[in-house]
N, C-alpha and C positions, 0 to 999 in steps of 0.2 A: 557621475554628475559634474557638469562644468562648474568651475569656480567663477563666481560673479566678479565683475570688475571692481577693484578697490578704488573708490573715489573719495578724495579728501574734501570735506565740507568747509568751504571758505578757507581753503588751505588745510591746515591741521588745527582747527579751532579749539580742540580740547587741550592743546599744548601751548600755542602761541596766539596772540590777539588776532582775531579773524580778519581775513581779506587783506593782510599785510604781506609784503614781500617776504618777510621773515617766516610767516606762517606757511606760505606757499613753498618756501625752501625746505621747511621742516617736512612737509608732505612729500616732497621729492626725495628727501633723505630717507623717508620711511618706505620708499619703493611703490608709490601709488601708480595705478593705471590711468587715473584721471584726477583732475582737480576741478571743483565747482567754485565759481566766484559770482559776485553780484555787481552789476554796473548801473551807474546813474550818469546822466548828462549834466555837467556843471554849466555855470552861466556863460563861460567863455567857449563852450562847445566841445570840450574834451570828455571822453568817457573815463570816469573815475571808479575805482573798485571799492565799493562800500555797500553795506546792506541796507541800513535804515534810510528813510527819507529825511530825517533830521539828525543833527550832529551831537545832541546832548548825551546819549547813552555811552558813547565810547570816546569822545574827544573833549578837549578843553574849549571847544567852540559851541556856538548856539545857532539855531535857525535851520532853514532848509538847505540841503546840499545843492539843489538846483539853482539857488539864488546866490551862490558863491562862485567867485572866479577860481581858476586853478591855483593861482598865486595865493589867494586867501586860504584855500584848502591845504596847500602844501606847508603853510605856516603853522597848521594845527598839529597836535600830538594825539595819537591814539593811545589810550591808557598810559599817558605820560612819557612814552618813548618812541612810538613808531609813526611813520608817515602814511598818509593816504596815497596809494599808488594809482597810476593811470593804467588803463588796459594795455597800452603798448609796453609799459614797463613790465607788466606781468608776462606778456607774450615773450619779451626778450629774455626774461629769467627762465621761463619754462623751456624755451628753445627746442620744441618738438620732443622733449623727453617723455611727455605723456599727453593724453587727450585733455582738452580744455572745454568745460561746460560753462558757457557764459549765460547767466540768468539775467534777463532784461528786467530791471526794476522800474525805473522812472520812465516818463513819457519821452518819446523822441529818441530812444536808445537804439531802435532797430537800424536806422540809416547808418549811424556811426559804427555800429557793430559790424554791419555788412561791409562797410568801407575798410575797416581794420582787417577783417577776414580776407577780403580780396587782396589787400596790400601784402599780407603775410603769405598767402598762397602763391601770389605772382612773383614776389621778390625775395622771400625768405625760405623757400622750399617746404613750407607747411603744406599738408594735403587737406582738402576740404573735410575729409573724414577725421581729421585731428580735432575738429570742432563739433560741438552740439550747442545749439542755442535754445534755451528753455525760458518759459515765463508762465506766470498766472495770467498775465495781461494778453488777452486774445488779440487785441488790436495791434500790439507790437509784433506778435508772432505772424499775424497776417501781413504786416508790412515787410517783414523779412522774406516771407514766401513770395510776395509780389516783386521784391527787388532782386532776389537771387534764389531760384527754385532748387539750386544744388546744395544749399546749406542745410545740414541735418537739423531738424526741429524736434523739440520735445514739449509736450503739454504738461504743466505742473497742476496737480490737484491735491487738496487736502479734505475734500468733502464728497465729490461726486465723480466716480470713474466713468459712468455712462455719458455724462455731458462732455467730459474730457475727450473720450474716444470719438464722440460725434463731431466735435470741433477738429480733432486731430485728422479725421478723414478729409475734411475740407481743405486742409493745408498740406496733406500728404506727409504728416509728421512721421518720424522714424521711431519715436519712443513716447511712452507715457511715464511721467515721474510722479507716482502716487505716494502720499504719506503711508508709512509702514502699517499704520492701524487699519488702513482700508483693504489690506491684502489677506488672501488665503490662497491655498494651492490652486483651487479651481479658478479663481479670478486671474491669477498669474498665467495659468495655462490658456485661458480664453483670450487674454490680451496677446499672448505670443502666437496663438493660432490665427489671430487677426492680423498678424504681421508686425506687431510692435515689440520693441525692446522694453523691458520693465526695469527702470532704475529707481530704487526706493530710498526714501530719506525719513528722518535723520536717525540712523540706527547705531546706537552707542553701546547698549547693553549686550554682554557676551551671549546671553540666552536668546535675545531677540535676533542677534546676528545669525546664530545657529538656525533659528526658525526660518529666517528669510532664505537661508541657503537650502533648506529642505523644500521650500516653495519653488526653488529653481529660478529666482530672479536673475536678471542679466547683470545688474550692477547694484552696489550698496554704497550710499553716500553717508559718510560718518565723520564725526568730529575727531575720532580716534582711528585713523585708517590702519594703524598697525594691528588693531584687533581683528581686522578682516582676513 
């Protein structure tokens, strides 16, 4: 049985505050095959790496991330000590050491993500297959597909694999990223026979990880990538 890819969720979220450079470095130190991050477009047009649409849960700031300038966001602290990074800072840190899964969160993220991927493939020796762009937002994925059909895409779902695969077909997605509770061996096999990679999330429990491996998934996204 092939070992699934070890993918760190928002870096190594179980050990260091999510989506920070320090969390991403921790995931690299743990020997991951890939790292999953989330991006939003801030008011001044940069892609910043952050999960929530609002700042309250993790930072000393308030309000919507899309309404803040990069300068304002950089002045904030995540859990009292870390900074919100930009996508470009994350790319420079990873520096081709592993694959990067960019999850598009906010509106308007597709264009800037494509621009960044093009920049790093053309000038920094990244390969297009070093990236996968995922989202629950079908409009953003469709935008990526329309801008650059070579970028590998993944459709996220936490409720309905059938509608995810139906949409995936329309954008020639390479992967389906289902919540682990949606999976059994038969479903994984059907998806793979249809030509999709299956990268499941967020799997932290040792027994659940073992179960996903018996299903034959292609990748496991975990807060604790060393458990994989």
